[in-house]
N, C-alpha and C positions, 0 to 999 in steps of 0.2 A: 109765197103770195100772201098778202095781208088783206083780209076782209074786215069790214067794220064789225065792231064788237064793243069791248070795254075800253074805249079810249084809243089813243094812238101812241101808247107808251113804248112799244117796240121801236117804232121809227124815231121817237125822241131820243131813246138811248143810243141807237145806231148813229144818229146825227151828232150826238155829244161825244161818243167814245170811239166810234168806228168798229165796234166789236159786237158779235152776236154769238150766242151759244144755242145749239139745237140739241134737244134731249129726246131720246127714244126710250120708252119704257115698255117692257113686256109684263103685262099683268094677267095674261090669259091662263097660263098654266105654270106650275112650279113657282119657285121663289122669284121675286122681281129681279129683272136683269135690266141694267141701265147702260146706255151708251151715250156719251156726250161728244159733240163735234164743236170744237172751239174755232172761231174765225176771228182774225184780226183785221181783215180787209173786207168790208161790206159795201156794196153799192146799193143804193135805194133808187128804183126807177118808178116814176109815176106812170099811170096807164098810157098817157099820150107820149111817153118817152120809150115805150116798149116796142120792139120790132115785131113784125108779124111772125117771124121765126121763133122768137122767144115766147110769145103768147101761144104758139102752136103746141108747146109742151104741157099746157094746162087744159083741162076740160072747158068747153065753151060755157057750161053752166057757171063756172067761176069767173071767166074773163068778161062775160056779159052781165054779171051780177052788179046791181047798182052800188053795192058796198065794196067793190074792188078798189083798193086804195093804192097798192104798190106791189112791186116784186123786189125781193132782196136777192142779190147775187153775192154768194159767199166764196171766199178763198179758204179752203180747209186743208191743213197740212197734217200728214200722218206723224 
């Protein structure tokens, strides 16, 4: 889910290339551990294009936020 913040760069890159990388970093204890998920197929859905079933996966505090801009659906392969 994309909320307003520093521009709409993620959506712009997705629309240009169709790719998105999600990175998880553990900085809580021990050395940093990084996991990256690479996706080559990304769908961008605007709020009015999201089904009730899709939005049910997110907290209402996010889906009702006035800054809610879109949801990204990724195809990630191992």
